C-alpha positions in Angstrom: 6.2 5.1 15.2 6.0 2.6 12.7 4.1 0.0 14.7 1.0 1.9 14.3 1.8 2.6 10.5 0.2 0.7 7.8 -0.6 -0.1 4.1 -3.8 -2.2 2.7 -4.4 -3.0 -1.4 -7.6 -3.7 -2.2 -8.0 -5.2 -6.0 -10.5 -6.4 -8.2 -9.9 -9.6 -10.6 -8.4 -7.1 -13.1 -5.8 -5.7 -10.5 -7.8 -2.5 -10.2 -8.6 -1.0 -6.9 -6.7 1.4 -4.5 -4.2 1.3 -1.8 -5.0 2.9 1.9 -1.8 3.8 3.7 -1.1 5.5 6.8 1.6 7.0 8.6 1.7 7.8 12.5 4.4 9.8 14.2 4.4 11.7 17.7 3.4 15.1 16.0 0.9 14.1 13.4 -0.4 11.4 11.3 -1.0 11.3 7.3 -3.3 9.2 5.7 -3.1 8.5 1.7 -5.4 6.7 -1.0 -3.8 6.0 -4.2 -5.6 4.7 -7.4 -4.7 1.1 -8.9 -5.3 0.4 -12.6 -4.1 -2.8 -14.0 -1.4 -3.5 -11.0 0.4 0.0 -11.1 -0.5 3.4 -9.9 0.5 6.8 -11.5 1.3 7.8 -8.2 4.8 7.0 -6.4 4.4 4.4 -4.0 6.4 3.5 -0.7 8.1 0.3 -0.5 5.0 -0.7 2.0 2.6 0.4 -0.4 4.4 -1.6 -3.2 4.9 -4.5 -1.2 1.2 -4.9 -0.3 0.1 -4.2 -4.1 2.5 -7.2 -5.1 1.0 -9.4 -2.4 -2.5 -8.4 -3.1 -1.7 -9.5 -6.9 -0.3 -13.0 -5.6 3.3 -12.0 -5.9 4.1 -12.0 -2.3 7.3 -10.8 -1.3 9.3 -11.5 2.0 8.2 -9.1 4.7 11.3 -8.0 6.6 10.4 -6.6 10.4 
């Protein structure tokens, strides 16, 4: 389940870039790539995607495991 899922944000100095995320389950897995412009995305972001985006912009949030 969740132990195999991930989200990664890759940004430049202008906070433009992409977020890669993947969700693995017993039955299937899904991968997403969402564009980021100026630190925001036109697409809805999951809590994990929001967290890695803020971390990549230097605005770390506490991670809860």
